[in-house]
BAFI-3210 file (N, C-alpha, C; in Angstrom, 3 decimals, decimal comma, padded with zeros to 6 digits):
// residues 269
n [1|2|3|4|5|6|7|8|9|10|11|12|13|14|15|16|17|18|19|20|21|22|23|24|25|26|27|28|29|30|31|32|33|34|35|36|37|38|39|40|41|42|43|44|45|46|47|48|49|50|51|52|53|54|55|56|57|58|59|60|61|62|63|64|65|66|67|68|69|70|71|72|73|74|75|76|77|78|79|80|81|82|83|84|85|86|87|88|89|90|91|92|93|94|95|96|97|98|99|100|101|102|103|104|105|106|107|108|109|110|111|112|113|114|115|116|117|118|119|120|121|122|123|124|125|126|127|128|129|130|131|132|133|134|135|136|137|138|139|140|141|142|143|144|145|146|147|148|149|150|151|152|153|154|155|156|157|158|159|160|161|162|163|164|165|166|167|168|169|170|171|172|173|174|175|176|177|178|179|180|181|182|183|184|185|186|187|188|189|190|191|192|193|194|195|196|197|198|199|200|201|202|203|204|205|206|207|208|209|210|211|212|213|214|215|216|217|218|219|220|221|222|223|224|225|226|227|228|229|230|231|232|233|234|235|236|237|238|239|240|241|242|243|244|245|246|247|248|249|250|251|252|253|254|255|256|257|258|259|260|261|262|263|264|265|266|267|268|269]
n.u [125,140|122,253|120,318|119,385|117,053|115,400|115,792|114,034|111,638|111,019|110,643|108,381|106,547|106,748|105,689|103,071|102,032|102,298|100,266|097,843|097,585|095,163|094,359|092,252|090,199|086,548|085,196|087,453|087,599|085,344|085,941|087,989|086,546|085,429|087,537|088,497|086,993|088,175|089,678|087,729|086,757|088,841|091,076|093,223|096,042|096,288|095,981|098,428|100,380|100,015|100,849|103,328|104,362|104,369|106,321|108,655|109,103|109,797|112,328|113,281|113,932|115,951|118,103|117,982|118,069|117,013|115,746|117,388|118,711|120,339|122,919|124,514|122,783|121,032|122,766|123,331|120,675|120,193|122,016|121,446|118,856|119,458|121,995|124,134|126,994|127,602|129,310|129,781|127,936|128,502|128,889|126,618|126,429|126,832|125,120|122,449|119,149|116,880|117,498|117,583|114,959|113,961|114,667|113,908|110,845|110,513|111,422|109,444|107,194|107,845|107,830|105,271|103,897|105,030|103,894|101,363|101,167|102,100|100,056|097,726|098,796|098,976|096,243|094,791|094,241|092,940|092,085|093,818|096,155|096,853|098,471|100,975|101,156|101,356|103,863|105,466|104,603|105,201|108,151|108,314|107,837|109,457|111,620|111,240|111,128|113,696|115,386|114,770|115,920|118,441|118,801|118,726|120,878|121,399|121,974|120,482|121,626|122,353|120,959|119,407|118,253|116,887|114,885|113,937|112,821|110,728|109,124|108,079|106,672|104,736|103,693|102,189|100,097|098,587|096,006|094,892|095,602|097,785|099,557|100,356|101,574|103,945|105,110|105,948|107,876|109,942|110,813|113,825|115,286|117,878|119,127|121,104|120,012|117,076|116,808|117,636|115,391|113,569|114,020|114,079|111,265|110,386|110,958|108,792|107,692|105,549|102,977|103,536|103,478|100,975|098,865|099,460|099,211|096,633|095,338|096,659|095,307|092,626|092,847|093,783|091,536|089,383|090,715|090,886|088,817|088,386|089,537|087,909|089,652|092,084|091,379|091,008|093,708|095,433|094,504|094,795|097,780|099,013|097,919|098,980|101,725|102,282|101,337|103,259|105,722|105,277|105,259|107,886|109,316|108,669|109,287|111,868|113,003|112,312|113,843|116,430|116,665|116,345|118,679|120,369|119,786|120,619|123,225|124,176|123,450|125,317|127,846|127,392|127,669]
n.v [108,411|109,516|112,206|115,312|116,541|114,194|112,702|114,202|114,335|111,564|111,414|112,959|111,338|109,250|110,733|111,082|108,505|107,832|109,804|108,506|106,456|105,533|104,333|101,077|099,216|099,386|096,851|095,479|096,528|096,025|093,001|092,916|092,803|090,661|089,661|089,632|087,969|085,870|084,100|082,580|080,801|079,771|077,178|076,017|075,295|076,873|079,443|079,533|079,395|081,621|083,209|082,420|083,681|086,447|086,354|085,521|087,603|089,317|088,439|088,455|090,970|091,335|089,370|088,655|085,946|082,782|084,024|085,629|086,846|085,960|087,622|087,390|085,864|087,867|089,829|088,504|088,221|090,934|091,731|090,019|091,219|094,056|093,887|094,908|094,296|093,211|092,990|093,849|095,342|097,851|098,505|099,421|101,889|104,121|103,248|103,977|104,988|104,359|101,969|100,348|100,371|098,952|096,621|096,070|096,241|094,000|091,819|091,831|091,062|088,580|087,498|087,796|085,892|083,613|083,255|083,414|080,729|079,359|079,950|078,874|075,883|075,382|076,063|073,998|071,823|073,246|074,056|072,451|072,649|075,283|075,842|075,334|077,306|079,665|080,503|080,028|082,257|084,429|083,917|084,288|086,916|088,609|087,996|089,059|091,610|092,133|091,561|093,462|095,767|095,277|095,501|098,114|098,820|098,399|096,981|094,130|092,801|094,454|095,774|097,960|097,984|096,046|096,886|098,899|097,160|096,014|097,910|098,585|096,257|096,420|098,783|098,208|096,974|098,830|101,266|104,248|106,252|105,043|104,730|107,233|107,768|106,139|106,741|109,329|108,421|107,260|109,233|110,879|108,732|107,817|109,536|109,344|109,999|109,978|107,180|105,923|106,409|105,234|102,690|102,457|102,700|100,364|098,766|097,722|095,733|094,087|095,553|097,389|095,569|094,731|095,692|094,680|091,818|091,489|091,979|090,050|087,953|087,847|087,627|084,870|083,557|082,669|080,902|078,626|076,829|074,110|072,929|075,296|076,721|077,043|078,835|081,185|081,100|081,373|084,071|085,923|085,506|086,562|088,965|090,194|090,015|091,233|093,780|094,347|094,111|096,443|098,630|097,978|098,829|101,286|102,810|102,359|103,550|106,051|106,536|106,391|108,174|110,555|110,647|110,875|113,430|114,914|114,503|115,555|118,294|118,694|118,460|120,486|122,711]
n.w [085,449|087,418|086,132|087,512|087,234|086,075|088,765|090,274|088,900|089,267|091,834|092,257|091,147|092,970|095,577|094,481|094,462|097,111|098,006|096,873|098,249|100,126|101,986|103,002|100,858|100,926|101,154|102,167|104,470|105,719|106,054|107,902|110,240|111,498|112,560|115,358|116,294|115,799|117,687|119,059|116,979|115,574|115,337|117,919|117,031|114,617|115,565|117,260|115,057|113,920|116,017|116,104|113,860|114,527|116,435|114,857|113,152|115,124|115,760|113,444|112,953|114,805|114,554|111,707|111,272|109,847|107,625|106,056|103,046|099,962|098,854|096,538|094,951|094,266|092,989|090,601|089,461|089,200|087,207|085,007|084,455|083,805|082,672|083,689|085,476|088,951|091,785|094,535|097,325|097,253|094,685|093,558|094,037|092,085|090,307|088,201|089,072|087,414|086,728|088,728|089,452|087,320|087,541|090,198|089,642|088,098|089,317|091,437|089,903|089,398|091,784|092,599|090,903|092,097|094,664|093,915|093,083|095,320|097,307|096,160|095,963|098,979|099,762|098,804|100,749|102,452|106,162|107,057|105,461|105,808|108,050|107,037|104,973|106,270|107,452|105,068|103,234|104,996|104,546|101,806|101,663|103,208|102,031|099,432|099,867|100,989|098,793|097,144|098,749|098,406|095,597|095,453|096,764|099,596|102,717|104,128|106,166|107,837|111,048|110,939|108,402|108,357|110,360|108,332|106,389|107,839|108,558|105,967|105,501|107,281|106,503|104,151|104,748|106,612|107,551|106,222|108,078|109,614|107,423|107,004|109,086|109,294|107,137|107,911|109,764|108,245|106,731|105,882|106,953|106,776|108,397|111,399|113,747|113,416|112,712|114,597|116,321|115,120|115,457|118,295|118,676|117,938|119,579|121,227|119,561|118,911|119,081|117,096|114,969|114,773|113,141|110,699|111,195|111,757|109,337|107,962|109,007|108,399|105,709|105,502|106,768|104,770|103,421|104,895|103,708|102,597|099,162|097,711|099,004|097,507|095,598|097,049|098,485|096,407|095,508|097,714|098,613|096,376|095,952|098,370|098,192|095,750|096,809|098,796|097,216|095,508|097,563|098,529|096,440|095,930|098,280|098,769|096,469|096,606|098,777|097,901|095,825|097,306|098,535|096,368|095,383|097,427|097,853|095,325|095,915|097,708|096,125|094,332|096,215]
ca.u [124,306|120,953|120,131|118,579|115,487|114,989|115,650|112,881|110,590|110,515|110,091|107,145|105,723|106,692|105,049|101,655|101,751|101,966|098,906|097,021|097,387|094,080|093,798|091,618|088,862|085,566|085,073|088,478|087,299|084,289|086,618|088,535|085,307|085,454|088,979|088,613|086,223|088,842|090,214|086,810|086,622|090,072|091,640|094,409|097,274|096,359|096,381|099,843|101,111|100,026|101,640|104,737|104,649|104,948|107,689|109,600|109,161|110,757|113,701|114,260|114,447|117,280|119,216|117,814|117,977|116,771|115,338|118,252|118,716|121,761|123,377|125,228|121,981|120,388|123,444|123,027|119,445|120,376|122,889|120,428|117,933|120,123|123,223|125,209|127,699|127,769|129,906|129,115|126,835|129,422|128,840|125,313|126,462|126,317|124,129|121,205|117,884|115,890|117,942|117,137|113,521|113,508|114,931|112,765|109,274|110,711|111,314|107,910|106,372|108,255|107,066|103,765|103,810|105,296|103,081|099,937|101,381|102,239|098,799|096,903|098,930|098,871|094,955|094,258|093,638|091,939|092,621|095,148|097,609|096,961|099,776|102,320|101,327|101,807|105,462|105,994|104,123|106,094|109,667|108,533|107,572|110,653|112,843|111,006|111,774|115,241|116,113|114,622|116,681|119,736|118,768|118,784|122,264|121,199|122,451|119,586|122,578|122,432|119,454|118,425|117,684|115,781|113,805|113,101|111,884|109,496|108,102|107,507|105,625|103,557|102,894|101,327|098,986|098,217|095,126|095,309|096,150|099,013|100,390|100,668|102,470|104,935|105,671|106,825|108,907|110,811|111,401|115,158|115,580|119,252|119,550|121,253|118,941|115,798|116,714|117,686|114,279|112,508|114,537|113,533|109,722|110,234|111,106|107,126|107,221|104,304|102,042|104,054|102,931|099,670|097,852|099,865|098,729|095,244|095,051|097,125|094,471|091,423|093,159|093,752|090,470|088,599|091,521|090,445|087,775|088,976|089,280|087,860|090,817|092,930|091,239|091,338|095,046|096,086|094,350|095,442|099,123|099,172|097,664|099,671|103,125|101,946|101,366|104,500|106,839|105,023|105,576|109,174|110,045|108,581|110,111|113,665|113,243|112,461|115,166|117,808|116,681|116,623|120,168|121,298|119,647|121,351|124,747|124,338|123,569|126,609|128,456|127,292|128,311]
ca.v [109,014|110,157|113,725|115,833|116,525|112,912|112,324|115,294|113,818|110,344|111,681|113,500|110,109|108,545|111,252|110,885|107,148|108,161|110,412|107,969|105,374|106,264|103,218|100,181|099,243|099,113|095,408|095,076|097,176|094,796|091,806|092,996|093,157|089,663|088,901|089,813|086,721|084,220|083,341|081,707|079,896|079,196|076,070|076,476|075,174|078,048|080,370|079,295|079,687|083,290|083,986|082,198|084,735|087,785|085,957|085,228|088,914|090,136|087,448|088,934|092,298|091,277|088,706|088,127|084,272|082,013|084,863|086,587|086,343|085,897|089,002|086,866|085,703|089,257|090,445|087,803|088,839|092,472|091,540|089,385|092,073|095,294|093,982|095,519|093,276|093,923|092,064|093,821|096,550|099,240|098,775|099,887|103,387|104,938|102,805|104,728|104,492|103,747|100,435|099,582|100,361|098,298|095,264|095,648|095,901|092,893|090,969|091,715|090,482|087,146|087,066|087,586|084,452|082,416|083,768|082,744|079,251|079,091|080,266|077,879|074,735|075,321|076,106|072,652|071,221|074,100|074,223|071,456|073,122|076,660|075,948|075,470|078,388|081,064|080,841|080,166|083,541|085,355|084,070|085,317|088,623|088,903|087,771|090,164|093,051|092,265|091,591|094,980|096,303|094,816|095,946|099,442|099,335|098,703|095,848|093,408|091,969|095,790|095,832|099,135|098,002|095,141|097,663|099,400|096,360|095,410|098,913|098,521|095,199|097,129|100,166|097,742|096,627|099,758|102,272|105,463|107,061|104,357|104,811|108,451|107,791|105,039|107,710|110,353|107,700|106,718|110,356|111,207|107,519|107,539|110,328|108,385|110,178|109,359|105,839|105,318|106,646|104,167|101,531|102,534|102,526|098,894|097,560|097,242|095,358|093,210|096,607|097,795|094,565|094,423|096,007|093,637|090,535|091,384|092,024|088,569|087,075|087,604|086,984|083,552|082,858|082,063|080,041|077,413|076,068|073,044|073,361|076,712|077,409|077,213|080,276|082,217|081,261|082,265|085,424|086,293|085,708|087,114|090,516|090,506|090,132|092,413|095,219|094,639|094,709|097,684|099,330|098,230|099,639|102,883|103,344|102,328|104,378|107,441|107,084|106,422|109,436|111,739|110,600|111,326|114,740|115,386|114,396|116,535|119,288|118,942|118,769|121,807|123,762]
ca.w [086,602|087,004|086,091|088,808|086,473|086,281|089,942|090,697|088,105|089,757|093,055|092,171|090,967|094,112|096,211|093,841|094,850|098,615|098,138|096,570|099,196|100,734|102,919|102,413|100,080|101,538|101,366|103,107|105,936|106,304|106,299|109,090|111,533|112,111|113,129|116,655|116,831|115,398|118,621|119,485|115,974|114,809|115,985|118,566|116,342|113,687|116,430|117,659|113,972|113,754|117,021|115,682|112,968|115,243|117,297|113,840|112,850|116,027|115,793|112,105|113,354|115,897|114,052|110,354|111,305|108,838|106,798|105,459|101,687|099,252|098,069|095,350|093,559|093,577|092,168|089,373|088,938|088,610|085,990|084,077|084,101|083,545|081,771|084,613|086,342|090,146|092,626|095,928|097,263|097,028|093,051|093,247|094,552|091,072|089,291|087,659|089,980|086,720|086,401|089,991|089,473|086,408|088,424|091,100|088,857|087,478|090,597|091,871|088,953|089,590|092,898|092,536|090,266|092,830|095,576|093,373|092,866|096,624|097,895|095,637|096,651|100,403|099,835|098,697|102,299|103,688|107,286|107,480|105,285|106,078|108,890|106,336|104,279|107,060|107,582|103,763|102,805|105,694|104,144|100,559|101,880|103,908|100,942|098,469|100,407|101,197|097,309|096,599|099,237|097,949|094,354|095,813|097,238|101,093|103,326|105,069|107,255|108,927|111,808|110,679|107,168|108,733|110,818|107,362|106,016|108,726|108,419|104,466|105,656|108,109|105,703|102,982|105,531|107,484|107,094|105,823|109,198|109,906|106,380|107,096|110,374|108,789|106,070|108,822|110,430|107,337|106,195|106,443|107,584|106,807|109,644|112,540|115,131|113,021|112,495|116,407|116,949|114,853|116,245|119,758|118,594|117,587|120,898|121,472|118,044|118,958|118,604|115,660|113,741|115,039|111,835|109,626|111,678|111,894|107,899|107,531|109,463|107,540|104,489|105,798|106,951|103,773|102,885|105,531|103,381|101,518|097,582|097,677|099,614|096,316|095,013|097,924|098,789|095,574|095,435|098,999|098,465|095,208|096,187|099,504|097,751|094,901|097,584|099,335|096,192|095,247|098,535|098,695|095,319|095,873|099,386|098,498|095,255|097,252|099,631|097,197|095,192|098,170|098,836|095,352|095,368|098,678|097,406|094,172|096,395|098,452|095,308|094,024|097,138]
c.u [123,167|121,014|119,443|117,049|114,857|114,671|114,183|111,565|110,070|110,116|108,849|106,198|105,489|105,666|103,372|101,200|101,503|100,453|097,779|096,793|096,445|093,398|092,910|090,306|087,886|085,224|086,380|088,442|086,436|084,814|087,241|087,493|085,433|086,674|089,134|087,805|086,838|089,126|089,102|086,625|087,804|090,813|093,080|095,630|097,296|096,710|097,895|100,963|101,080|100,740|103,184|105,313|105,136|106,341|108,665|109,957|110,012|112,178|114,354|114,865|115,935|118,358|119,150|117,549|117,797|116,313|116,127|118,543|120,222|122,254|123,825|124,007|121,230|121,052|123,420|121,826|119,666|121,184|122,150|119,459|118,447|121,357|124,529|125,755|127,855|128,297|129,862|128,453|127,419|129,285|127,789|125,468|126,013|125,397|122,746|119,708|116,998|116,379|117,763|115,674|113,133|113,770|113,998|111,513|109,654|110,661|109,997|107,037|106,377|107,629|106,002|103,287|104,109|104,392|101,429|100,133|101,233|101,101|097,956|097,249|098,740|097,445|094,257|093,370|093,174|092,960|093,935|096,549|098,005|098,360|101,095|102,393|101,843|103,303|105,978|105,708|105,109|107,558|109,363|108,371|108,940|111,650|112,377|111,477|113,232|115,769|115,886|115,413|118,060|119,981|119,193|120,187|122,336|121,666|121,471|120,308|122,354|120,881|118,767|117,765|116,466|114,432|112,960|112,286|110,709|108,484|107,432|106,652|104,445|102,878|101,999|100,004|097,918|097,007|095,678|096,371|097,571|100,099|101,170|102,123|103,903|105,576|106,674|107,830|109,863|111,289|112,838|115,384|117,184|119,911|119,844|120,322|117,762|115,964|116,880|116,190|113,247|112,723|113,985|111,945|109,484|110,577|109,894|106,941|106,002|103,019|102,257|103,336|101,486|098,490|098,343|099,189|097,460|094,752|095,386|095,865|093,385|091,837|093,447|092,567|089,540|089,504|091,436|089,477|088,560|088,444|088,964|088,798|091,933|092,795|091,495|092,709|095,517|095,989|095,089|096,831|099,500|099,149|098,587|101,157|103,254|102,192|102,818|105,670|106,602|105,497|107,008|109,960|109,751|109,428|111,517|113,801|113,430|113,740|116,629|117,809|116,980|117,892|120,881|121,042|120,540|122,819|124,988|124,234|124,628|127,478|128,638|127,662|129,875]
c.v [109,690|111,692|114,318|116,221|115,221|112,641|113,225|114,735|112,447|110,599|112,154|112,165|109,235|109,138|111,124|109,588|107,474|108,582|109,431|106,786|105,753|105,035|102,048|100,158|099,014|097,733|095,059|095,507|096,320|093,459|091,806|092,819|091,775|088,989|088,920|088,510|085,542|083,637|082,433|080,649|079,264|078,092|076,633|076,578|076,462|079,198|080,715|079,654|081,222|084,180|083,834|083,339|086,066|087,351|086,003|086,489|089,803|089,373|088,267|090,022|092,205|090,597|088,587|086,640|083,590|082,711|085,468|086,013|086,148|086,839|088,457|086,473|086,748|089,889|089,909|088,085|089,858|092,338|091,103|090,346|093,440|095,054|094,545|094,515|094,009|092,741|092,180|095,235|097,808|099,756|099,243|101,533|104,326|104,463|103,626|104,282|103,892|102,413|099,750|099,543|099,350|096,845|095,054|095,575|094,518|091,580|090,800|091,057|088,813|086,520|086,735|086,147|083,181|082,496|083,151|081,339|078,627|079,145|079,178|076,271|074,585|075,497|074,764|071,845|072,039|074,286|073,618|071,815|074,569|076,826|076,124|076,715|079,651|081,202|081,031|081,809|084,624|085,197|084,410|086,638|088,992|089,091|088,572|091,253|093,244|092,382|093,013|095,840|096,420|095,880|097,624|099,922|099,085|097,111|095,265|093,032|093,127|095,529|096,697|098,833|097,127|095,788|098,319|098,518|095,877|096,793|098,962|097,389|095,697|098,097|099,271|097,151|097,848|100,854|103,476|106,369|106,324|104,438|106,252|108,476|106,963|106,200|108,834|109,493|107,492|108,030|110,708|109,774|107,305|108,641|109,512|108,673|109,581|107,926|105,183|105,429|105,581|102,674|101,454|102,296|101,058|097,964|097,076|096,665|094,629|094,262|097,177|096,866|094,423|094,521|094,904|091,996|090,474|091,426|090,598|087,382|086,869|087,309|085,614|082,881|082,021|080,824|078,526|076,447|075,100|073,102|074,769|077,420|077,876|078,650|081,429|082,399|081,884|083,664|086,388|086,685|086,471|088,740|090,922|090,672|091,172|093,682|095,608|094,997|096,163|098,876|099,362|098,787|101,013|103,340|103,204|103,313|105,866|107,727|107,037|107,736|110,780|111,846|111,214|112,849|115,462|115,650|115,496|118,002|119,895|119,134|120,061|122,890|123,633]
c.w [086,265|086,980|087,260|088,408|086,295|087,655|090,451|090,317|088,761|091,326|093,205|092,016|092,273|095,210|095,923|094,514|096,058|098,754|097,900|097,341|100,382|101,712|102,358|101,704|101,129|101,938|102,367|104,460|106,636|106,860|107,493|110,590|112,007|113,018|114,583|117,332|116,424|116,636|119,183|118,459|115,556|115,719|116,587|117,754|115,342|114,487|116,707|116,329|113,690|114,995|116,735|114,571|113,502|116,133|116,224|113,154|113,847|116,140|114,282|112,388|114,153|115,266|112,479|110,571|109,890|107,496|105,606|104,109|101,162|098,577|096,572|094,219|093,284|092,794|090,777|088,786|088,416|087,249|084,979|083,639|083,568|082,462|082,475|085,545|087,608|091,030|094,174|095,917|096,691|095,032|092,505|093,466|093,521|090,183|089,221|088,579|088,740|086,431|087,668|090,063|088,483|086,651|089,359|090,762|088,617|088,526|091,384|091,103|089,312|090,853|093,102|092,054|091,227|094,186|095,234|093,376|094,506|097,256|097,409|096,013|098,142|100,889|099,512|099,692|103,080|104,825|107,755|106,766|105,022|107,021|108,350|105,479|104,913|107,138|106,328|103,225|103,650|104,942|102,710|100,631|102,285|102,704|099,921|098,823|100,577|100,060|096,846|097,287|098,959|096,407|094,465|096,426|098,659|101,340|104,275|106,179|108,363|109,526|111,207|109,249|107,290|109,600|109,374|106,665|106,528|108,783|106,950|104,678|106,416|107,292|104,626|103,404|106,170|106,628|106,497|106,927|109,590|108,689|106,822|108,132|109,934|107,955|106,908|109,322|109,608|106,469|106,929|107,348|107,892|107,957|110,909|113,602|114,768|113,140|113,856|116,836|116,601|115,538|117,582|119,722|118,673|118,906|121,516|120,143|117,963|118,583|117,326|114,720|113,726|113,813|110,770|110,082|111,526|110,322|107,432|107,984|108,766|106,223|104,338|105,877|106,255|103,182|103,577|104,890|102,345|099,827|097,593|098,074|098,620|095,849|095,881|098,520|097,696|095,176|096,509|098,980|097,546|095,451|097,519|099,204|096,900|095,864|098,201|098,462|095,797|096,215|098,782|097,833|095,452|097,139|099,262|097,268|095,932|098,316|099,255|096,305|095,829|098,386|097,844|095,229|096,483|098,191|096,103|094,562|097,104|097,411|094,649|094,858|096,795]
res [m|d|s|q|d|y|l|l|q|e|l|k|q|i|e|k|w|e|k|d|q|k|g|l|w|f|w|e|k|l|t|r|l|p|f|k|m|l|d|r|f|t|p|k|f|i|q|e|k|v|g|l|l|l|d|e|m|g|s|y|i|q|t|g|g|q|y|l|t|s|e|k|s|v|f|q|y|f|e|k|k|t|g|r|r|v|n|q|l|s|d|l|e|n|v|p|v|e|e|m|k|k|a|s|l|a|l|g|e|q|r|k|k|a|a|t|i|q|g|a|s|t|g|i|g|g|i|f|t|l|a|i|d|i|p|a|v|l|a|l|s|l|k|t|l|q|d|i|a|i|i|h|g|y|d|p|h|d|k|k|e|r|v|f|i|i|k|c|l|q|y|s|s|a|d|v|v|g|k|q|a|i|l|n|e|l|t|d|f|n|n|e|n|k|s|r|e|v|i|s|q|l|q|g|w|r|e|v|t|l|t|y|t|e|s|f|g|w|k|k|l|l|q|m|v|p|v|a|g|i|v|f|g|a|f|a|n|r|s|m|v|s|d|l|a|e|t|g|t|m|l|y|q|k|r|r|i|l|e|r|l|e|r|d|l|i|e|e|r]
***
């Protein structure tokens, strides 16, 4: 089991990471400006794909649909990285947070490489292969966050967990004000009243995911250029999945650490 000192030390590092999330780089802010003009210049079938992205995210919240990941494969991956055998989620209840972090960071590195290859390959044809890339990068993003959730002992089959995952997705693309709002929403997420409140907010999920889709839109804009789209696609997908993996690891680590500290406090009483 984790010592209380270790948990507090890790919590401080996560809180430092949260403070360092000061929003977008200047060039990212600039590249967001033309997004509102995309409707005029972007072909209709690309607009439809971005619209489908929103619909699929909403469907994912409700049922998980085609995006639900396999627990068994994650358990096998966890055993490979840590040497600890896991057969079900409950086996992770007392696994040290350090081992969860190790497996989660390794997973992030693996998915960054996959995203780079995926972005480069779908960037070859520019605008013509962009339609393939949009659902592919969404699938990789959701799978990455779900696998990180399982590594930390949480079940993506639970709608509450899928809401948390969508919030991680939104957090990775939000500006500094948005990030703070999301952190406030996710504080004490295991509290039933708090989680119901967040789920209620997501009834208008189109607005909730607006920041994410805007960021997603401009990142795909430069990928429309044939051949050059290889470089842009590889960079955009790699940075997107890298940010997501980091966000998922930090937020799930924080959640698990706070649970452990609360449990230790109860046991001391």
